C-alpha positions in Angstrom: 22.7 -28.7 -27.3 22.1 -30.2 -30.8 25.1 -32.3 -31.7 25.8 -35.7 -33.3 29.4 -36.0 -32.1 28.7 -38.8 -29.7 27.0 -42.1 -29.4 24.5 -43.7 -31.7 23.7 -40.6 -33.7 27.4 -40.1 -34.5 27.9 -43.7 -35.8 24.7 -43.5 -37.8 25.9 -40.2 -39.4 29.3 -41.7 -40.2 27.8 -44.7 -41.9 25.4 -42.6 -43.9 28.1 -40.2 -45.1 30.6 -43.0 -45.9 28.1 -44.7 -48.0 27.1 -41.5 -49.8 30.7 -40.7 -50.5 31.5 -44.1 -52.0 28.4 -44.0 -54.1 29.0 -40.6 -55.5 32.8 -40.8 -56.1 34.0 -44.4 -56.1 31.3 -46.6 -57.6 32.9 -49.7 -59.2 36.4 -48.3 -58.4 37.5 -51.8 -57.6 37.2 -52.8 -61.2 39.5 -50.0 -62.4 43.1 -50.5 -63.2 45.6 -49.1 -60.7 46.4 -46.0 -62.7 42.7 -45.2 -63.2 42.0 -46.1 -59.5 44.6 -43.6 -58.3 43.4 -40.8 -60.7 39.8 -41.1 -59.2 41.2 -41.1 -55.7 43.4 -38.1 -56.4 40.5 -36.3 -58.1 38.5 -36.6 -55.0 41.1 -36.0 -52.3 44.1 -34.6 -54.1 47.5 -36.1 -54.3 48.7 -37.5 -50.9 51.7 -36.1 -49.1 54.8 -38.2 -48.8 54.1 -38.9 -45.1 50.6 -40.0 -45.9 52.0 -42.4 -48.6 54.4 -43.9 -46.0 51.5 -44.1 -43.5 49.2 -46.0 -45.9 52.1 -48.3 -47.0 52.8 -49.1 -43.3 49.1 -49.9 -42.7 49.1 -52.2 -45.8 52.1 -54.1 -44.5 50.4 -54.5 -41.1 47.0 -55.6 -42.5 48.1 -57.3 -45.7 45.7 -55.1 -47.6 46.3 -53.0 -50.6 47.6 -49.6 -49.5 45.4 -47.8 -52.1 42.3 -49.4 -50.7 43.4 -48.4 -47.2 43.9 -44.8 -48.5 40.4 -44.6 -50.0 38.8 -45.9 -46.8 40.9 -43.6 -44.6 40.3 -40.5 -46.8 36.5 -41.1 -46.9 36.4 -41.6 -43.1 38.6 -38.5 -42.5 36.4 -36.3 -44.8 33.1 -37.6 -43.3 34.2 -37.2 -39.6 35.8 -33.9 -40.3 32.6 -32.6 -41.9 30.5 -34.0 -39.0 32.9 -32.4 -36.5 32.7 -29.0 -38.4 28.9 -29.2 -38.4 28.9 -29.9 -34.7 31.2 -27.0 -34.0 28.9 -24.7 -36.0 25.9 -26.0 -34.1 27.7 -25.5 -30.8 28.7 -22.0 -31.8 25.0 -21.2 -32.7 23.9 -22.8 -29.4 26.5 -20.8 -27.5 25.4 -17.6 -29.2 21.8 -18.4 -28.3 22.9 -19.1 -24.7 24.8 -15.8 -24.7 21.7 -14.0 -26.1 19.5 -15.6 -23.5 22.0 -14.7 -20.8 22.2 -11.0 -22.0 18.4 -11.0 -22.1 18.2 -12.4 -18.6 20.7 -9.8 -17.4 18.6 -7.1 -19.0 15.5 -8.4 -17.4 17.3 -8.7 -14.1 18.5 -5.1 -14.4 14.9 -4.0 -15.4 13.5 -5.9 -12.4 16.1 -4.3 -10.1 15.3 -0.9 -11.5 11.5 -1.5 -11.2 12.0 -2.8 -7.6 14.1 0.2 -6.7 11.5 2.5 -8.1 8.7 0.6 -6.2 10.8 0.9 -3.0 11.2 4.6 -3.6 7.4 5.0 -4.2 6.7 3.0 -1.1 9.0 5.2 1.0 7.2 8.3 -0.4 3.8 6.7 0.4 5.1 5.9 3.9 6.1 9.5 4.4 2.8 10.7 3.1 0.9 8.3 5.4 3.1 9.3 8.3 2.4 13.0 7.6 -1.3 12.3 7.3 -1.3 10.4 10.6 0.5 13.2 12.3 -2.0 15.7 10.8 -4.9 13.5 12.0 -3.4 13.3 15.5 -2.9 17.0 15.5 -6.4 17.6 14.3 -7.7 15.2 16.9 -5.9 17.1 19.6 -7.2 20.4 18.2 -10.7 18.9 18.1 -10.4 17.7 21.7 -9.2 21.1 22.8 -12.0 22.8 20.8 -14.6 20.4 22.3 -13.3 21.2 25.8 -13.6 24.9 25.0 -17.1 24.4 23.6 -18.1 22.4 26.7 -16.7 25.2 29.0 -18.5 27.8 26.9 -21.7 25.8 27.1 -21.3 25.5 30.9 -20.5 29.2 31.1 -23.6 30.1 28.9 -25.7 27.7 30.9 -24.6 29.4 34.1 -25.3 32.8 32.6 -28.7 31.6 31.4 -29.5 30.2 34.8 -28.5 33.5 36.4 -30.7 35.4 34.0 -33.6 33.0 34.5 -33.1 33.3 38.3 -33.1 37.1 38.0 -36.2 37.1 35.8 -39.1 36.7 38.1 -42.0 35.3 36.2 -43.7 33.4 39.0 -43.8 33.5 42.7 -40.6 32.2 44.2 -39.9 30.5 47.5 -37.8 32.8 49.6 -35.9 31.8 52.8 -35.2 34.4 55.5 -33.4 33.4 58.7 -34.1 29.8 58.1 -37.9 30.3 57.5 -39.5 29.0 54.2 -41.4 31.4 51.9 -43.8 29.3 49.9 -44.3 29.9 46.1 -47.8 30.8 44.9 -49.0 30.5 41.4 -51.3 33.5 40.9 -50.7 37.3 40.7 -52.5 40.4 41.6 -52.7 43.7 39.6 -50.2 46.2 41.0 -49.8 49.9 40.5 -47.8 51.1 37.5 -45.2 52.8 39.6 -42.9 50.4 41.6 -43.1 51.4 45.2 -43.0 49.3 48.4 -43.4 50.6 51.9 -44.0 48.8 55.2 -46.6 51.6 55.9 -48.5 50.7 52.7 -50.7 47.7 53.5 -51.7 47.4 49.9 -48.7 45.1 49.4 -48.9 42.7 52.3 -51.4 41.1 54.7 -50.7 39.2 57.9 -52.6 36.0 57.7 -51.8 34.6 61.2 -49.2 35.4 63.7 -45.9 36.0 61.9 -47.4 34.6 58.7 -47.7 37.0 55.8 -48.7 37.1 52.1 -47.1 39.8 49.9 -48.9 40.8 46.8 -49.1 43.6 44.2 -45.3 43.5 43.8 -44.5 45.6 40.6 -42.7 43.6 37.9 -39.7 46.0 37.7 -39.1 46.0 41.5 -35.5 45.2 42.2 -34.7 42.1 44.3 -32.8 44.1 46.8 -35.9 46.3 47.4 -38.1 43.3 47.9 -35.6 41.9 50.4 -35.5 45.2 52.3 -39.3 45.2 52.4 -39.5 41.7 53.7 -36.8 42.4 56.4 -38.9 45.3 57.7 -41.8 42.9 58.5 -39.9 41.5 61.5 -39.9 37.8 62.4 -41.5 35.7 59.7 -42.6 32.1 60.1 -44.1 31.8 56.6 -44.2 34.2 53.8 -46.1 34.0 50.5 -44.9 36.4 47.7 -46.7 37.1 44.4 -45.1 39.1 41.6 -47.1 40.8 39.0 -45.8 39.6 35.6 -47.7 42.1 33.5 
């Protein structure tokens, strides 16, 4: 705080003000007669009270100095120190007001910071809820995707089985057939067959015995059902080896 009420600055201020007061008001006063001397003192400070007159007289008796000289010195010091004190009080009040203003500003900033912090905390809580909801949605979608993937895989397997079944039922080439543990070897060529599907054990246009219990079946119409082919083969009796050729035209 700015003040001159203590230490070196106070003493320097007192000296300067005392000198200025004597120079302005009491220059060459020691050369004046007593009546003129007192008029100049009273003009500056006013007439002293009775108690002050007694006080200055007592100081004169103690020091052996003229009581009027003591009065002048005392009044000058009193005025100077009072003025310095008053200025210090004014400065202190101004400093106190500045401090109060700074304090109020600091309180306002603190409240603003608390409000901003509270707002940020609320925003963070909202963001946390949003993130939590998104995570839950992601988890739910992940589970749904997993379930969908499983269903797709099952559907693929089902379709694959259906496709295999269809492919197996669609006879485009000669297939190896096993009857009673005997192998029927696939052949890769076909023979022209009649347009009307018909198979009969009595019709030797569809089979030929190569060797003992070894047959080759040919001229099988494309639209002949598998069951009819099986019946035809079973009517041949014991078979060690059988070659079947299906007409694909």
